[in-house]
N, C-alpha and C positions, 0 to 999 in steps of 0.2 A: 094669501097673496097670489097663489096659483089661480084661484077662481077669479080674482080681480084681473089677473093678466089675461085670462081667456076672454073675459068681457071686453077688455080694452082692445083685443085683437080685431074685434068686429067694428071698432070705432074708426071713422074715416080720418081721425087725427092720429092714427097709429104711427105715421112716420115721425111725429114729434115725440110720442110716448116711448118709442123704441130707444130714444136717447136716455130716458129716465129709468126704464125698467131694469137695465143692467146695473145701474147704480143701486137700486133698491135691492136687487139680488145680492150684490156684494155686501151691503149693510146687513141684510138678513143673515148671511153666512157668518158675519163677524159677531152678530148678536145671538147666534144659535146656542150659546152656552146656557141661557135661561129662558124658560118658556114664558114667564111673566113679562120679561123684557121684550120678547118677541111679540107678545100680545099688544103691549103698549106701542111698540114700533109700528105694528100693522095699522093701528088707529092713526098714528102720526102720518104714515104713508098715504092713507086714504085722504087725510086732510090736505097733504101736499099735492097729490094727484088731482084732487078736486080744485085746488087753487090753480093748478096748471091748466086744467080744462076750462075753467072760467076765464082765464086770461086769453086762451085761444079762441073763445067764443066772441070776444070783443074785437070788432073790425080794426080797432086802433092798434092791436097787438102787432109788433114788428114782424114776427115770424109769419103771421097770417097774411099781412099785406105783401110780403115777399113772395109767399106761395101764390097768391092771387095774380101777382104781376107775372110770375113765371108761366102760368097756365095760358 
């Protein structure tokens, strides 16, 4: 997750992802009891973040249109 977080820091959509990364960190801490569970969760987190990024790429996404209007 740390490597993923570093990659996302260079993404221009970082302002949206900063909302999600703390949630992932909290969940990771709560799942820290078992490594196997952490591994499964990392895969889940990648799917989740991938879905978020795909949504943000679509111009119809509300967050993106709000951002474009504010610029």
